[in-house]
C-alpha positions as CSV (number, residue, x, y, z in Angstrom):
1,M,-13.7,239.1,77.9
2,S,-17.3,239.8,77.4
3,I,-18.6,242.6,75.2
4,Q,-20.0,244.1,78.3
5,D,-16.4,244.6,79.9
6,I,-14.6,246.1,77.1
7,P,-13.3,249.3,78.3
8,L,-14.8,252.6,76.5
9,T,-14.8,256.2,77.2
10,T,-17.9,258.2,77.7
11,L,-18.4,261.3,75.6
12,A,-17.7,263.3,78.7
13,G,-14.3,261.6,78.9
14,E,-15.3,259.1,81.6
15,P,-13.9,255.5,81.6
16,S,-17.1,253.1,81.3
17,T,-18.4,249.7,79.8
18,L,-21.5,248.5,78.4
19,G,-21.7,246.5,81.5
20,A,-21.9,249.9,83.5
21,L,-25.1,250.7,81.8
22,G,-26.8,248.0,83.9
23,D,-29.1,245.0,83.3
24,K,-30.4,246.3,79.8
25,A,-30.7,245.0,76.3
26,L,-28.8,247.7,74.0
27,L,-29.2,248.9,70.6
28,V,-25.6,250.0,69.6
29,V,-25.3,252.4,66.8
30,N,-22.4,254.1,65.0
31,V,-23.8,257.7,64.6
32,A,-22.8,260.9,62.8
33,S,-23.7,264.6,62.7
34,R,-23.3,265.6,59.0
35,C,-24.9,262.3,57.3
36,G,-28.2,262.0,55.3
37,L,-29.1,259.4,57.8
38,T,-28.7,261.6,60.8
39,P,-32.3,262.3,61.1
40,Q,-32.5,258.8,62.4
41,Y,-31.6,260.3,65.6
42,E,-35.3,261.1,66.2
43,G,-36.2,257.4,65.9
44,L,-33.5,256.4,68.0
45,E,-34.4,258.8,70.7
46,R,-38.3,257.7,70.5
47,L,-37.2,254.2,70.9
48,Q,-35.1,255.0,74.3
49,K,-38.4,257.1,75.5
50,R,-40.4,254.1,74.7
51,Y,-38.4,251.1,76.1
52,A,-36.3,252.7,78.7
53,D,-38.5,251.7,81.5
54,Q,-38.3,248.2,80.4
55,G,-34.6,247.6,80.6
56,F,-33.5,249.0,77.1
57,S,-31.1,251.7,76.1
58,V,-29.8,253.1,72.7
59,V,-26.1,253.7,73.0
60,G,-24.2,255.9,70.6
61,F,-20.7,255.7,69.2
62,P,-19.8,258.9,66.9
63,C,-17.8,257.7,63.8
64,N,-15.8,259.8,61.5
65,Q,-14.8,256.9,59.0
66,F,-17.6,257.3,56.5
67,G,-17.1,260.6,54.3
68,G,-15.9,262.6,57.3
69,Q,-19.3,262.9,58.5
70,E,-18.4,263.2,62.1
71,P,-15.5,265.8,62.3
72,G,-16.5,267.5,65.7
73,T,-15.3,267.3,69.0
74,S,-16.8,265.5,71.9
75,E,-18.4,268.9,72.9
76,Q,-19.4,269.7,69.7
77,I,-21.0,266.2,69.1
78,Q,-22.6,266.5,72.7
79,E,-24.0,270.0,71.7
80,F,-25.5,268.9,68.6
81,C,-27.0,265.7,69.7
82,S,-28.9,267.4,72.5
83,T,-29.8,270.6,71.1
84,T,-30.9,269.2,67.6
85,Y,-32.4,266.1,68.7
86,G,-32.9,266.2,72.3
87,V,-30.7,263.0,72.8
88,S,-30.9,261.4,76.2
89,F,-29.3,258.0,75.6
90,P,-25.7,257.7,76.5
91,M,-23.0,258.6,74.0
92,F,-19.3,257.4,74.0
93,E,-16.4,258.9,72.5
94,K,-15.7,258.7,68.7
95,L,-14.0,255.6,67.6
96,D,-13.2,253.3,64.6
97,V,-15.7,250.7,63.5
98,N,-13.5,249.3,60.6
99,G,-10.0,249.1,59.7
100,D,-6.7,248.4,61.4
101,D,-7.9,250.7,64.1
102,R,-11.1,249.1,64.7
103,H,-12.2,249.5,68.4
104,P,-12.5,246.1,70.2
105,L,-16.1,246.4,70.9
106,Y,-16.6,246.6,66.9
107,A,-14.2,244.0,66.4
108,E,-16.8,241.8,68.3
109,L,-20.1,243.3,66.8
110,T,-18.9,243.0,63.5
111,Q,-18.7,239.2,63.7
112,A,-22.7,239.2,63.9
113,T,-24.8,238.4,60.6
114,D,-27.5,240.6,59.3
115,A,-31.0,239.3,58.3
116,D,-29.2,238.2,55.0
117,G,-26.3,236.0,57.0
118,N,-23.6,238.6,56.2
119,A,-21.2,239.7,58.9
120,G,-18.0,241.9,58.5
121,D,-17.4,245.5,58.1
122,V,-20.0,248.2,59.3
123,Q,-21.5,249.5,56.0
124,W,-21.9,253.1,56.8
125,N,-23.3,255.3,59.6
126,F,-26.5,254.2,61.5
127,E,-25.7,250.6,61.4
128,K,-27.3,249.0,64.4
129,F,-26.5,246.0,66.7
130,L,-28.8,244.7,69.2
131,V,-27.3,243.2,72.4
132,S,-29.1,241.0,74.9
133,R,-29.1,241.7,78.6
134,D,-26.3,239.0,78.9
135,G,-24.2,240.7,76.3
136,S,-24.9,238.5,73.3
137,V,-25.1,240.3,69.8
138,I,-28.7,238.9,68.9
139,A,-29.6,241.0,65.9
140,R,-27.8,243.4,63.2
141,F,-29.5,246.1,61.0
142,R,-28.0,247.7,58.2
143,P,-27.7,251.7,58.1
144,R,-30.8,252.3,55.8
145,T,-33.1,250.1,58.3
146,E,-35.1,252.8,60.1
147,P,-34.9,252.8,64.0
148,E,-38.7,252.0,64.2
149,A,-38.7,249.6,61.4
150,A,-41.2,246.6,62.4
151,E,-38.3,244.1,62.4
152,V,-36.1,246.5,64.9
153,T,-39.0,246.8,67.4
154,A,-39.9,243.2,67.1
155,A,-36.1,242.4,68.0
156,I,-36.2,244.7,70.8
157,E,-39.4,243.4,72.4
158,A,-38.4,239.9,72.0
159,A,-35.1,240.9,73.8
160,L,-37.0,242.6,76.6
């Protein structure tokens, strides 16, 4: 099964897949509302606006595995993201990115290596995976890498 075909559920409770987003390069990010890195939503939204017309989308996956920093319901998460950061990119339901209940999407994503050649568990909220139009994971950026860092924008532009 391709990464694009793995069953997902939107934040609104609708069944979906990454493939349903169309022929796009995607920046898949595990997000949280009560994290020191939460202001990265601003940079993620700027990336969405800058590259959306070129076939790109940020995709958010709330996760409560790191310090309980995403405790809200889907409705609360949606409200927070839209009112606080004006998030316009697709958001999916809360899921586990590590451990025994790791979602199948993240079972695939975490096989990708970062710039230092390290694969494995997601380190914290706001880890970023760049997925090509054909569903291949082509880059991995650790949580403290800002969304608009030169290495992220260069990788996005190369994928477009």
